[in-house]
N, C-alpha and C positions, 0 to 999 in steps of 0.2 A: 188622183189616188183611187185605186179600185180594190174592193173587197168582195169576194164571191163566196156563196154557199151552194153546194151541189149535193143532190142525192139521186141515186138511180134505183133506190129501193121502191118496190111496188106497194102502193101507188105513189109515184113521185109528187103528185099534187098535194100530199099531206104537208109538204114543206110550205107551200103558199098559204095554206090555212093557218099553220103555226105562226108564220111571219105576219099574218093579217094584212097581206098586200096582194091585190088582184093581179094576176099575170098579164092581163090585157091593158093595164094602165101604167103610166109613168107617174110616180108621186114624188113630191119634194117636201123637205122640211127645213126650216131655218135653224141654223146652229150659230154659235157665237162668232165663228170665224168665216161664215159664208153660208153655203147651202149643201144639203145632202140629197142626192137623187136616188130613188129606188126603182129598179125595173128588172125585167127578166130577160136574160140572154137566151134561155130556152125553157119551154114549159110544154112538154108533151107526155105521151104515155111511157116513154123510156127514161126521161131525165128532166129534172127541174133544177135550174140554176138561177139564183137570185143575185142581183148585183147592187152594191152600195157604192155610189160614186161621190167622192167629196170634191166640191168646187170651192176651194179656199181663196179668199181675197187677201193677197199679200199686203196690200196697202192698209186694209182694214186691220190686219194683225198688228201692225206698228201703231196705228191710232188707238186701238183698244188696249193692247198689252204693254206698249212701251218697250224699252230695252231690258230684256230678261235673259239674253243668251249666256251660255256658259263658256263659249270657246274664244270669241274675239270681239273687239269693239263694234264692228259693223254688222254683227250677226242679225240685228233687228232688220237690216235692209237686205242682206245677202244670206239666205238660209234655205234649208230644205223643207220647211214646214208645209208648204202647199203640195209637196210631191211625195210625202211618205206617210206611212201609218204611224201616227203618234197618238197622244192623248186626245187630239181632235177626232181621230177615228173612233177611239173608245167612247167618247161622248156622243158621237153620231150613231153608233150602234145602239147605245142606251136609248136614244131618242127615237130613232127610226123603227126599232124592233122592241119597244118597251113592253108590249103585251107578252111577247115570247120570252123575254128576259125575266118577267115576273111570273111566269108559269100560268098564263091565262090563254084560253082559246075558246071564245064564246060559242062559235059555230060547231066545233068538235072538241069538247073538253077532254074526251078520252085520249086525244093525241098528245096531251101535255107530257105524259110520262112514257110515251112510246119511244123506244130506242131505235134510232135510225143510223144507217151507214152514211156518214156525212164527210164531205170534203170541203175544206175552207182554204181559200187562196188569198194571200196578201201580196200585192204586186211589188211593193217596196216597203220593207220593214227594217228600220234602223235598229241595230242591236249593239249596245255598248257591252262588250264581252264576247262578241263573235259567235260563231256557230256552236262552240262548246256550251256557252251559257244558254243559247236557244234550245238546244237539246235537253239540257238539264232542267229547263222550265217545263217543256211540253211532254217529253217522253215518260216521266213518271205518271202522267195522267192518261197514259195509254195511246198517245198519238204516234203515228208513223210520220216521219217528215221527209219531204223532198225539198232540198235547199239548193238554190242557185246563187252563186257568189259573183261579185263584180270587182275588177281591179280599181284601185284609186284613179289610175289613168292608164288607158290601154297603150298609150305611147311610151309609158315608162313602167313596164312590168316589175322592175326592181323595187318600185315603191310599195309593192305588196297589195293586199286585198283591202277593199273598203269595208265599212261596217254596215253596208246595205245588202239586203238579201230578198230574193223572191222565194216565198215560203208556201208550200202546199202541205196542209195538215189533214190527216185522215184518221178517223176514229169512229167507233160505234157507241153512240150515246144519245141523250136527248138534245133537242135544239137549245133548250134552256141551259143545259150544262155547257155546251159549246160556246154560246154567247157570253156566259158568265166567266168562263176561262179567258176568253179573248178580252173582255172588258177589263179584267185585272192585269193580264200579262202583256198586252200591247204597250201600255205606258211603262211597265216594268222593263221591257226590252229596251225601249228608247231612253229611259231614265232622264227625261226632261219634260215634265208636265208643264202645260201652258197656263195653269191657274194655281192660285194659292191653295194650299192644303189646310183644311180646317178640321175640327173635331168631327164634322159631318162626314168627311172623307174616311176617317177611321171606321165609322159605323157602316158606311157603304162597303168598305173592304171586308169587314167581318160578315156582312150580309151576303155579298156576292161570292165570298170564299167558303160559304157554308158547305160542309160535308166533303171538302177536299183540301182546303188550305191548311187546316190544323195538322194534317199528317203528310203534307208535301215535304220532301227532303230539303227543298230550298226555301222553306217558308220565311226564314229570316231575311234572305236576300229580297224576296218578293215584298215583304212588309216594309222594309226600310226604303226600297226604291219607290214603291207605290206612294208612300207618305213623304217623299222628297227628303229622305234622310233626316227628318225631324226626330231626334233620338228619343226624347221623352214620350212622344206620341207613339212611336214604333214600339217602344218597350211596353206601353200600356196595351197595345193591340196584341202583341205576342203573349202577354200575361193573360189576356182574355181568351186567346186561342188555347192556351195550356189548360185553363180552368174548364173550358168546354170539353176538352179531351178527357180530363180527369172525371167528368161527370158522366161519361159514356158507361152504360151498364154492360156488365158481362154476365154470362150464364152462371159462372161460379160464385160471384159475389153479390150481384144485384138483381137477379131475376126474381119475379114474384110468381110462384106457382099458382095456376088457376085451377089445377086439378092435382090430386095426390098420386103422382106416378111413382112414389116410393113403395106403395102397397103391392103392386104386381111384382116388383123386384127392388129390394132396398138398395142394392149397390149396382144398379144398371149402368151408371156412368163409369164405374170401375171396369165393367165388362166391355164397354165400348173402347176404353183405353187399352185394355189387355188385348182385345181383338185387333186393334190397329197395330200394336207392338208386334203381335204374332205374324201378321201379314208382312210387315217390313222385315222381320227376321227371315221368314221363309223366302222372301224375294232377294235376300242377300244384300240389302241396302247397307251402305257404310256411312254415307253423309245424308242426314235426314233433317228436314225442316218442318216444324210444327206451325202451320199457318192458322192464326187465331188461337194462340197457345194459352190465353187466359192466365191463370195463376201458376202454370207450369207443371201440372200433374202428369201429363204425358211425357214431358221432358224428363222428369224425375224417373219415370218408369223406363224410358229409353236408356238413360245413363247407367241403369243397373246392369245392362248388357254390354260387355266389353266389345262386342262385334260392331257396335255403333261407334265409329271413330270420331264423328263430329256431329253435334246436335245444335240446331239453332231454333229459337222460338221467336215468332213475330206476332205482335198484336197491335191493334190501333189504340188501345187504352194504356196510357202512361201509368195509371194507377195499378192496373193488373200486372204490368211488367215489374213494378216496384214490389208487389206482393210475391210474384214469382221469384224475384231476386232474393227475397228473404227466405222463402220456402226452400229454395235450392241452396241457400247459404253460400252464395257466390263469394261473399267477403271472407269466408273461412277456407276457401279452396286454395290449394297450392298453385303455383304458376303453371305446372304441368297439367293439372286438372282443369284449369281455366281454358286451356287450349282445346278442350273437348266440347265446350258449351258456350253459347253466346245468346244474348237477348237483344232484339232490335224492335224499334217502333215503326209501324208501317201499315198500309191498307192493302187488302187482297184485291181491290178493284183497280189498282194502279200498277202500271209497269214499273218494276223495281229490279235493277240489276243485282241487288244484294240477294235475291232469292233464286238466282240462276246458279247452276253448278252443283245441284244436289241430285242424288239418284233416288231419293225417296221423299215424299211429302205427305203430310196428314192434315186433314181438315175434319176434326171430330166435333160434330154437332155445331157447325159454324154456318153453313149456307142458309139455314132457316132464319138467321138473324139479319139477312140482307133483304132490301126491297127487291122484288122480282125484276124490275127493269135493270138492276145492277148485276144480275147474274151473268149476262153476256160479257161484261167487263171482267168479272172474275174468271170466266172461262179463258179469255184471252191472256190474262195475267198469269194464270197457272199453266194452262196447256200449250199456249202459243209462245209466250215469252220465257217463263221459268223452265218449262219443259222437262220435268224430272222423269226418270225412267219408270217410276211407280208412284201412283197417287191413290191414297186411301181417303174416301169420303164417307162419313156416317151422318145420318139425319133421322129424325123420328119417323116412324111408320104411322101415318094418319089412320090407316085401316084399323089399327089396334086401339085407337082412342075410345072406341065404344065400350071397352072393358073397364074404363075408369069409373069410379063411383058417381061422380057428378058430371058425367058426360052430357054435352049438349051439342046439337048440330052446329058445326062451324066454330066451335070453341077450341082454342089452341091450348097446348099444355102449359105454355109460359107466356107472360105478359109481353116480353120483348121478342117473341117469334113473329116474323112477318108472314110466314106461311108454313104449312106442313103438308107433305106430299103423301099420297097413297102409293102403294108399291108400283103400280103401273105408271103413275106420273113420274116418280123418281127414275124408273127404268127408262122411260121415254126420253127424259132430259139427259141422263147419263149416256145413253146410246147415241143420241144425236151429237153430243159433245165429243164422244170418242171417235165417231166417224169423221167429223169435221177436222179433228186435230191428229188423226192417224194413231189412235190408241185402240187397244182391245179392252173390253170391260166385262167383268163378271160380278155377280151379286151374291151377297151372303146375309143371312139373318144374324142379328145380334141380340142376345138376351132371351127371355122367356118366349117360347114359340106357341102360338095358338094354331090349331089345325086348320081353322078357317081364315083367320086374319093375319097370320104370319107372326113375326117377332115384334117385340116392342120397339126395336130400332132396326135400321137397315143400312147395309154397307155396300158401296161400289168400289171395286178395285180396278184401277186403270193401269195398263202396262203398255209402254211405248212399243209400237210394232217393229220399228227399226232401231235397235239399241245403239247402232253406230252414230245416230243423230245426237246422242247424249254427249255433252262435253263436260268433263269434270274439272 
């Protein structure tokens, strides 16, 4: 059974440092079912491909585990375990690449959070649920999949396809994220773990699923399969994930201002919302999605204009969506009015088919709440996958911060901001994203304008170059 990780991003040697495995050596580790060998298929200036080869002892499997098969009486003697990516592969990944999975790189610690263009290949992956489930598990995380299927028996094509696939996964993310996704999802695909699931497994699932599992659209399937359908334990894990989600802070309800940005302009946030609404109106948008909608203030403003036929708000925080539901009084609306508005839970950094099909999108004071390494995933989610005709993004202008009373170098306006960009930095990022995804971009000031420092907030308006690419 082979598992490979490849990068062609310069310098490709970064991958070997992150995996903590020397390209010139073959290394082996003992696992419960045999051995795992780690070596490099290629390591040069153009490409680095690391290989994990499992050498499973089928006799040892029977002696160690005994009869545990789900399908038929002789499965302990006749089975696919030595030849497929199963929970044995998941355990081998955790053991062979433990430093990378735990976010450590002693030689080059700065690489841990570096986003790489990665390609992972599983030579034989069993999937109970077929290709449809496979895509439902990986595509929301931003992966593009190349899937090869195999017939049950080539001599009898009428028997249909087997549950075995060769899968190539491509994504732009950190190595730690890739390994964590695979560690959880490989046994979920197979749905037949080789060991007993204890309370410790629930803790591992929550740890490895940090920052992605709580907002995955298939989280219930993932949790129940990973925990071998132990109902009570799965319910506890799901409850923990919901609690974590409700504790996520949002700008409208939980931010702690570190400076008083109300003094330069008391209602600056209202100006941002109004500016976004005006642009979407001018561009003739009919179907609009508010990405990172918080408590629904922009949604309420959009619904005041009848020209917006359908408005959707998406946020990662369940708590914020509940507040938005109350503020918008969705329970009081008629059936006809409810056809104009919808709230959904989701993350901006994952591919989500629910956000496709809109001609306008707004991200008002959202991007600064993301860790910088996740911005590339946001770009792909919004500009490559959702691909609305018009995208409006606002963010604080860091140049203006010097005007705040308790200004200090490097101090951010709010405790939950991860960064704040000066005008040139924002324009450089937006221009690069526009070029890469075939958009045009223009910039506008929002709020009080200082002749030297610009406005308190800044806006980028992206318009798709070829409107015929938009599919409603």
